[in-house]
Structure formats: C-alpha cells, structure tokens
C-alpha positions as a Markdown table, in Angstrom:
| # | Residue | x | y | z |
|---|---|---|---|---|
| 1 | Met | -17.7 | 5.9 | 14.9 |
| 2 | Ala | -17.6 | 1.7 | 14.6 |
| 3 | Ala | -15.9 | -0.4 | 17.5 |
| 4 | Leu | -12.4 | -1.8 | 16.8 |
| 5 | Arg | -12.0 | -5.4 | 17.1 |
| 6 | Lys | -9.6 | -6.8 | 19.2 |
| 7 | Pro | -6.2 | -6.0 | 17.7 |
| 8 | His | -3.5 | -8.1 | 16.5 |
| 9 | Pro | -0.1 | -7.3 | 17.2 |
| 10 | Arg | 1.9 | -6.0 | 14.1 |
| 11 | Leu | 5.6 | -5.5 | 13.8 |
| 12 | Leu | 5.4 | -1.9 | 12.7 |
| 13 | Thr | 3.5 | -0.8 | 15.8 |
| 14 | Gln | 6.8 | -0.1 | 17.7 |
| 15 | Arg | 8.4 | 1.7 | 15.2 |
| 16 | Leu | 5.5 | 3.9 | 14.9 |
| 17 | Leu | 5.0 | 4.6 | 18.6 |
| 18 | Leu | 8.7 | 5.9 | 18.4 |
| 19 | Ala | 8.4 | 8.0 | 15.6 |
| 20 | Ala | 5.7 | 9.7 | 17.1 |
| 21 | Arg | 7.8 | 10.6 | 20.1 |
| 22 | Asp | 10.4 | 12.7 | 17.5 |
| 23 | Phe | 8.4 | 13.9 | 15.0 |
| 24 | Pro | 5.3 | 16.3 | 14.9 |
| 25 | Val | 3.8 | 14.1 | 11.4 |
| 26 | Val | 4.2 | 10.3 | 11.0 |
| 27 | Thr | 3.2 | 9.0 | 7.9 |
| 28 | Val | 2.2 | 5.5 | 7.2 |
| 29 | Thr | 2.2 | 4.1 | 3.6 |
| 30 | Gly | 1.1 | 0.4 | 2.2 |
| 31 | Pro | -1.1 | -1.2 | 0.4 |
| 32 | Arg | -5.4 | -0.9 | 1.0 |
| 33 | Gln | -6.4 | -3.4 | 3.4 |
| 34 | Ser | -3.0 | -4.0 | 4.7 |
| 35 | Gly | -4.3 | -2.7 | 8.1 |
| 36 | Lys | -2.9 | 0.8 | 8.6 |
| 37 | Ser | -6.0 | 2.1 | 9.9 |
| 38 | Thr | -6.4 | -0.1 | 12.4 |
| 39 | Leu | -2.4 | 0.2 | 13.1 |
| 40 | Cys | -2.9 | 4.0 | 13.6 |
| 41 | Arg | -5.8 | 3.9 | 15.5 |
| 42 | Met | -4.7 | 0.8 | 18.1 |
| 43 | Ala | -1.5 | 2.7 | 18.6 |
| 44 | Phe | -3.5 | 6.0 | 19.5 |
| 45 | Pro | -6.8 | 5.1 | 21.0 |
| 46 | Lys | -7.3 | 8.9 | 22.0 |
| 47 | Lys | -6.9 | 10.8 | 18.9 |
| 48 | Pro | -10.1 | 11.7 | 16.5 |
| 49 | Tyr | -9.7 | 9.4 | 13.4 |
| 50 | Val | -10.9 | 10.9 | 10.0 |
| 51 | Asn | -11.3 | 9.2 | 6.7 |
| 52 | Leu | -10.8 | 11.2 | 4.0 |
| 53 | Glu | -12.8 | 8.4 | 1.3 |
| 54 | Ala | -15.8 | 9.9 | 3.5 |
| 55 | Leu | -17.1 | 12.6 | 0.7 |
| 56 | Asp | -18.3 | 15.1 | 3.5 |
| 57 | Glu | -14.9 | 15.2 | 5.0 |
| 58 | Arg | -13.1 | 15.5 | 1.5 |
| 59 | Ala | -15.1 | 18.2 | 0.6 |
| 60 | Phe | -14.7 | 20.3 | 3.9 |
| 61 | Ala | -11.1 | 19.4 | 4.3 |
| 62 | Thr | -11.0 | 20.9 | 0.5 |
| 63 | Arg | -12.8 | 23.8 | 0.9 |
| 64 | Asp | -11.8 | 25.3 | 3.8 |
| 65 | Pro | -8.3 | 23.1 | 5.2 |
| 66 | Arg | -8.0 | 25.5 | 7.9 |
| 67 | Ala | -11.2 | 25.3 | 9.6 |
| 68 | Phe | -11.1 | 21.3 | 9.2 |
| 69 | Leu | -7.7 | 21.4 | 11.0 |
| 70 | Ala | -9.0 | 23.6 | 13.6 |
| 71 | Gln | -11.2 | 20.9 | 14.6 |
| 72 | Phe | -8.8 | 19.1 | 16.2 |
| 73 | Pro | -6.7 | 21.1 | 18.6 |
| 74 | His | -4.5 | 18.2 | 19.7 |
| 75 | Gly | -4.0 | 16.6 | 16.3 |
| 76 | Ala | -5.6 | 13.4 | 15.0 |
| 77 | Ile | -5.6 | 10.5 | 12.3 |
| 78 | Leu | -5.8 | 11.3 | 8.9 |
| 79 | Asp | -6.8 | 8.2 | 6.6 |
| 80 | Glu | -6.4 | 8.3 | 3.3 |
| 81 | Ile | -4.7 | 11.5 | 2.8 |
| 82 | Gln | -3.6 | 11.2 | -0.6 |
| 83 | Arg | -7.2 | 11.9 | -1.3 |
| 84 | Thr | -6.7 | 15.5 | -0.2 |
| 85 | Pro | -3.3 | 16.6 | -1.2 |
| 86 | Asp | -3.3 | 20.1 | -0.7 |
| 87 | Leu | -3.7 | 19.4 | 3.0 |
| 88 | Thr | -0.3 | 19.1 | 3.5 |
| 89 | Thr | 0.6 | 22.2 | 3.1 |
| 90 | Tyr | -1.6 | 23.5 | 5.7 |
| 91 | Leu | -0.2 | 20.8 | 8.1 |
| 92 | Gln | 3.0 | 22.1 | 7.7 |
| 93 | Val | 1.9 | 26.2 | 8.6 |
| 94 | Asp | 0.2 | 24.0 | 11.9 |
| 95 | Val | 3.2 | 21.6 | 12.9 |
| 96 | Asp | 5.3 | 24.9 | 12.9 |
| 97 | Glu | 3.0 | 26.9 | 14.8 |
| 98 | Val | 2.6 | 24.2 | 17.6 |
| 99 | Arg | 5.6 | 21.9 | 17.4 |
| 100 | Lys | 4.2 | 18.7 | 19.3 |
| 101 | Ala | 5.7 | 15.5 | 18.6 |
| 102 | Gly | 2.8 | 12.9 | 17.3 |
| 103 | Arg | 0.5 | 15.7 | 16.8 |
| 104 | Trp | -0.7 | 14.1 | 13.5 |
| 105 | Ile | -1.0 | 10.4 | 12.1 |
| 106 | Leu | -1.2 | 10.1 | 8.5 |
| 107 | Ser | -2.3 | 7.2 | 6.4 |
| 108 | Gly | -2.5 | 6.7 | 2.3 |
| 109 | Ser | -2.2 | 4.3 | 0.0 |
| 110 | Gln | -0.9 | 5.8 | -3.4 |
| 111 | His | 3.0 | 5.5 | -3.0 |
| 112 | Gly | 4.6 | 8.2 | -5.3 |
| 113 | Leu | 1.8 | 10.8 | -5.1 |
| 114 | Leu | 1.8 | 10.5 | -1.1 |
| 115 | Thr | 5.2 | 10.3 | -0.2 |
| 116 | Gly | 6.1 | 12.9 | -3.0 |
| 117 | Ala | 3.5 | 15.3 | -1.2 |
| 118 | Val | 4.5 | 14.5 | 2.1 |
| 119 | Ser | 8.2 | 15.2 | 1.8 |
| 120 | Gln | 7.5 | 18.2 | -0.3 |
| 121 | Ser | 5.6 | 20.3 | 2.4 |
| 122 | Leu | 6.7 | 18.4 | 5.0 |
| 123 | Ala | 10.3 | 17.5 | 4.8 |
| 124 | Gly | 12.1 | 17.7 | 8.6 |
| 125 | Arg | 8.7 | 17.0 | 10.3 |
| 126 | Asn | 7.1 | 13.6 | 9.5 |
| 127 | Ala | 8.4 | 10.4 | 9.4 |
| 128 | Leu | 7.3 | 7.8 | 6.6 |
| 129 | Leu | 6.6 | 4.3 | 7.6 |
| 130 | Glu | 5.4 | 1.3 | 5.5 |
| 131 | Leu | 3.0 | -1.3 | 6.6 |
| 132 | Leu | 2.4 | -4.3 | 4.1 |
| 133 | Pro | 0.7 | -7.2 | 4.2 |
| 134 | Leu | 1.2 | -9.1 | 7.2 |
| 135 | Cys | 4.2 | -11.7 | 7.3 |
| 136 | Val | 4.8 | -15.2 | 8.6 |
| 137 | Thr | 5.6 | -14.1 | 12.2 |
| 138 | Glu | 2.7 | -11.6 | 12.2 |
| 139 | Gln | 0.2 | -14.4 | 10.6 |
| 140 | Ala | 0.8 | -16.7 | 13.7 |
| 141 | Asn | -1.5 | -14.6 | 15.8 |
| 142 | Phe | -4.4 | -15.0 | 13.0 |
| 143 | Pro | -7.0 | -18.0 | 13.2 |
| 144 | His | -7.0 | -18.5 | 9.6 |
| 145 | Arg | -3.5 | -18.6 | 8.7 |
| 146 | Gly | -1.8 | -21.0 | 6.3 |
| 147 | Lys | -0.4 | -24.3 | 7.3 |
| 148 | Thr | 2.3 | -25.3 | 5.0 |
| 149 | Leu | 5.1 | -22.6 | 3.5 |
| 150 | Trp | 3.0 | -23.0 | -0.1 |
| 151 | Asp | -0.8 | -22.2 | 2.0 |
| 152 | Tyr | 1.2 | -19.1 | 3.1 |
| 153 | Val | 1.8 | -18.0 | -0.7 |
| 154 | Val | -1.6 | -18.8 | -2.1 |
| 155 | Arg | -3.3 | -16.9 | 0.5 |
| 156 | Gly | -0.9 | -14.0 | 0.9 |
| 157 | Gly | -1.1 | -11.8 | 3.6 |
| 158 | Phe | -3.7 | -9.5 | 3.8 |
| 159 | Pro | -5.1 | -9.4 | 7.3 |
| 160 | Ala | -9.0 | -9.7 | 6.2 |
| 161 | Ile | -8.0 | -13.5 | 4.8 |
| 162 | Ala | -5.6 | -14.3 | 7.8 |
| 163 | Ala | -8.8 | -13.1 | 10.2 |
| 164 | Lys | -11.8 | -14.8 | 8.7 |
| 165 | Pro | -12.5 | -18.0 | 6.8 |
| 166 | Val | -12.9 | -16.5 | 3.4 |
| 167 | Asp | -12.1 | -17.7 | 0.0 |
| 168 | Pro | -8.5 | -16.0 | -0.6 |
| 169 | Ser | -8.7 | -16.0 | -4.5 |
| 170 | Ala | -12.7 | -14.7 | -4.7 |
| 171 | Trp | -11.2 | -11.8 | -2.3 |
| 172 | Leu | -8.1 | -11.2 | -3.9 |
| 173 | Leu | -9.7 | -10.8 | -7.1 |
| 174 | Asn | -12.6 | -8.8 | -5.4 |
| 175 | Tyr | -9.6 | -6.7 | -4.0 |
| 176 | Val | -8.4 | -6.4 | -7.9 |
| 177 | Val | -11.6 | -4.7 | -8.9 |
| 178 | Thr | -13.0 | -2.8 | -5.6 |
| 179 | Tyr | -9.5 | -1.4 | -4.6 |
| 180 | Leu | -6.6 | -1.4 | -7.4 |
| 181 | Glu | -8.2 | -0.4 | -10.5 |
| 182 | Arg | -10.0 | 2.1 | -9.0 |
| 183 | Asp | -7.0 | 3.4 | -7.9 |
| 184 | Val | -5.2 | 2.9 | -11.0 |
| 185 | Arg | -7.8 | 4.8 | -12.3 |
| 186 | Asp | -7.9 | 7.8 | -10.2 |
| 187 | Ile | -3.4 | 8.2 | -11.1 |
| 188 | Arg | -3.8 | 7.6 | -15.0 |
| 189 | Ala | -6.2 | 7.6 | -17.6 |
| 190 | Ile | -6.2 | 4.0 | -19.2 |
| 191 | Ser | -8.7 | 4.0 | -22.3 |
| 192 | Asp | -8.3 | -0.4 | -22.7 |
| 193 | Phe | -8.9 | -1.6 | -19.2 |
| 194 | Ser | -9.1 | -4.9 | -20.9 |
| 195 | Ala | -5.2 | -4.6 | -22.1 |
| 196 | Phe | -4.4 | -3.4 | -18.7 |
| 197 | Arg | -6.0 | -6.6 | -17.2 |
| 198 | Thr | -4.0 | -8.7 | -19.5 |
| 199 | Phe | -0.9 | -6.8 | -18.6 |
| 200 | Leu | -1.6 | -7.4 | -14.9 |
| 201 | Arg | -1.7 | -11.2 | -15.4 |
| 202 | Leu | 1.2 | -11.0 | -17.7 |
| 203 | Ala | 3.0 | -9.1 | -14.8 |
| 204 | Ala | 2.2 | -11.7 | -12.3 |
| 205 | Gly | 3.6 | -14.6 | -14.4 |
| 206 | Arg | 7.0 | -12.5 | -14.0 |
| 207 | Thr | 6.9 | -12.5 | -10.0 |
| 208 | Ala | 10.7 | -12.5 | -8.7 |
| 209 | His | 12.1 | -12.6 | -12.7 |
| 210 | Leu | 14.1 | -9.9 | -14.1 |
| 211 | Leu | 11.7 | -7.2 | -15.5 |
| 212 | Asn | 12.3 | -7.1 | -19.2 |
| 213 | Leu | 9.7 | -4.3 | -20.5 |
| 214 | Ala | 10.2 | -4.8 | -23.9 |
| 215 | Thr | 8.8 | -8.6 | -23.7 |
| 216 | Leu | 6.4 | -7.7 | -21.5 |
| 217 | Ala | 5.0 | -4.6 | -23.7 |
| 218 | Ala | 5.3 | -7.7 | -26.8 |
| 219 | Asp | 3.0 | -10.0 | -25.1 |
| 220 | Ala | 0.5 | -7.7 | -23.4 |
| 221 | Gly | 0.4 | -6.1 | -27.0 |
| 222 | Val | 1.1 | -2.7 | -26.2 |
| 223 | Ser | 3.6 | -0.1 | -26.6 |
| 224 | Gln | 7.0 | 0.1 | -24.7 |
| 225 | Pro | 6.1 | 3.4 | -23.2 |
| 226 | Thr | 2.7 | 2.5 | -22.0 |
| 227 | Ala | 4.4 | -0.7 | -20.3 |
| 228 | Lys | 6.6 | 1.3 | -18.5 |
| 229 | Ser | 3.5 | 3.8 | -17.6 |
| 230 | Trp | 1.6 | 0.6 | -16.3 |
| 231 | Ile | 4.5 | -0.5 | -14.4 |
| 232 | Ser | 4.9 | 2.6 | -12.5 |
| 233 | Val | 1.2 | 3.0 | -11.7 |
| 234 | Leu | 1.5 | -0.4 | -10.2 |
| 235 | Glu | 4.3 | 0.8 | -8.3 |
| 236 | Ala | 2.1 | 3.6 | -7.1 |
| 237 | Thr | -0.8 | 1.6 | -6.2 |
| 238 | Tyr | 1.4 | -1.0 | -3.9 |
| 239 | Ala | 0.4 | -4.1 | -6.2 |
| 240 | Ile | 4.3 | -4.5 | -7.3 |
| 241 | Thr | 8.0 | -3.4 | -6.2 |
| 242 | Arg | 11.1 | -3.8 | -8.5 |
| 243 | Ile | 14.0 | -4.4 | -6.3 |
| 244 | Gln | 17.4 | -3.1 | -7.6 |
| 245 | Pro | 20.3 | -5.6 | -7.9 |
| 246 | Phe | 23.2 | -5.5 | -5.4 |
| 247 | Phe | 26.6 | -5.2 | -6.6 |
| 248 | Val | 29.8 | -3.8 | -5.1 |
| 249 | Asn | 30.2 | -1.7 | -8.1 |
| 250 | Ile | 27.8 | 0.9 | -7.9 |
| 251 | Arg | 27.6 | 1.5 | -11.8 |
| 252 | Lys | 26.4 | -2.2 | -12.1 |
| 253 | Arg | 24.1 | -1.4 | -9.4 |
| 254 | Leu | 22.2 | 1.2 | -11.4 |
| 255 | Val | 22.5 | -0.1 | -14.7 |
| 256 | Lys | 21.3 | -3.6 | -14.1 |
| 257 | Ser | 18.0 | -4.8 | -14.6 |
| 258 | Pro | 15.9 | -4.7 | -11.5 |
| 259 | Lys | 13.5 | -8.0 | -10.5 |
| 260 | Leu | 9.6 | -7.8 | -10.4 |
| 261 | His | 8.0 | -8.4 | -7.3 |
| 262 | Phe | 4.3 | -8.4 | -6.4 |
| 263 | Ile | 4.3 | -7.1 | -3.5 |
| 264 | Asp | 1.6 | -10.1 | -1.8 |
| 265 | Thr | 2.0 | -13.4 | -3.1 |
| 266 | Gly | -1.4 | -14.4 | -2.9 |
| 267 | Leu | -2.6 | -11.7 | -5.0 |
| 268 | Ala | -0.3 | -12.7 | -7.8 |
| 269 | Cys | -1.6 | -16.3 | -7.6 |
| 270 | Ala | -4.9 | -15.5 | -7.9 |
| 271 | Leu | -4.3 | -13.7 | -10.9 |
| 272 | Leu | -2.5 | -16.7 | -12.2 |
| 273 | Gly | -5.5 | -18.9 | -11.3 |
| 274 | Ile | -3.6 | -20.9 | -8.4 |
| 275 | His | -6.4 | -21.4 | -5.8 |
| 276 | Asp | -4.6 | -23.7 | -3.9 |
| 277 | Ala | -1.0 | -25.5 | -2.3 |
| 278 | Lys | -1.4 | -28.1 | -4.6 |
| 279 | Thr | -2.3 | -26.3 | -7.7 |
| 280 | Leu | 0.9 | -23.8 | -6.8 |
| 281 | Asp | 3.4 | -26.6 | -6.0 |
| 282 | Ala | 3.1 | -28.3 | -10.1 |
| 283 | His | 2.9 | -24.5 | -11.4 |
| 284 | Pro | 5.9 | -23.2 | -13.4 |
| 285 | Ser | 6.2 | -20.0 | -11.4 |
| 286 | Arg | 7.3 | -22.0 | -8.5 |
| 287 | Gly | 10.3 | -21.4 | -7.4 |
C-alpha cells in the first residue's frame, strides 16, 4: 500500500470520528477526487484499506462476499463501495452479528445509487456523511490556493489543484473525461455523447440560475425527458446539485423551480472556457 502524504485538515474529520463512535457503519459520499479515501485512511490509520475499483478485489467481493468480509475480522475501509452494491446486504448480516461501533468505513461517489443501497440494507446501522471539494477555509492549509475571490472560483476546490502546481482548467477538463463521463456511462446508456457534452456545457452556463428544463432541452437539441434524465445523472455523479427555494409556505417550497448549481465552481468555469480570474471578471456568468 502506498504511503500517504502528510494530511491537510478537513472540516468533516471530527464528524466522521464522532459518527464512528455511534454507528457500526459510516459511509462517506462525494465527488470523485474530493478526498474521501485520504480522509478515511487518515482518520482510521489502523484499519485495512480496500479499493473496490481494483478488478481482483471487486471480483472476490462479488464472487464470495462472505469470504471477502471474513478477511477483516475487525472491519475495514471499503472504497468505491458502489462498485459492489450487493455487498451492503452482507455487511448488514455482519454488523448484526458483531454490533461494534466504527467497524466498517465505506466511501463512494455515486449519490443516488450508493445512498439508496446503503439506506435500504443498513438502515439504523449507518451514518451517512458527504465530503465535497475544499471550501475556502480548508484551502488555507494548501500551498496552491487562490489569491483572490475570483481565483478561488476559477480554481475550484479539488484537493489535487490546491496541493500541486497544475493548470486548473486542464486538470478539470481531464476530470470530465477521466471520471465524470465514465461514471455517467456506468449509470445511464447515452447514445449521443456529443449531445451530452453540449448539454453539460449549457448546464454550466446556468449554474446559480433557476432550472428551466424546457429551455435547457431546447438549447441542447434534446427532448425534455432526456434533459430531465441527464440532470439526474449529473446529480448522481456529484457534478451538480439542485437547491430548492425557501418559502415559509411549504406548498410553494415544493412547487417552485430549484436553482441549478455545479458542485465545484472550477468545473463550471472550465466547461465555459473561463481559465483565469481576469476572464471571469468580464464574463456574463459572473455574479
């Protein structure tokens, strides 16, 4: 196992440790590359770590889940648990037999699929936490943080960008191809990926705006049901989130249109061709 770099503090660490005192399973979800694996391994350095992206580990966990879990009599960190969703059923049996707090630490990066499987199999046994990219406070501990507000917006909050001298736009566009598009393919069969990429860029231009599916679909040249499906996929992969409006009147809160927000501002900027703070300062999307 590769040695871990010196950790940078994350605000979620204390909540993670407290949850592990109360629940036999703790699940950390969030975008890929947001620091979930590092956080879990630093918080629980004595626990074995297994990455279920590895084909051999995934095959073993799928073929014989009981034997796979039996390797870890005191529990373990199971990373990318969404790769083996049926494993949560066997984890339920395990924690019912050995009801010990902090036994299993799970992490994964597919929102709806993962939380659904975990909630169904591990109801009452699991604490669910969410780790998003670095906030401004967390970036203060990193060497390559932004210098101004617009720098922070353009660079976004992925730890790899704050930790190393990389070109943020190049890294983020590579992230779209390497992680986001691959995860989208895992969730939904999309026949026209060129149209999906156009849709993704158009969605980036609407971040922090009211979500109008009809207009977004028309601009992207796809049907409204397709646009609705793709928005759900982008939510599942932690690219975007929908924020519901607040009204004292509950009915209004439920029926009014939500706002669309990209989870990471840097990702939205990269998709819009905004590569530096000066460009953002003059861009119509600034606000």
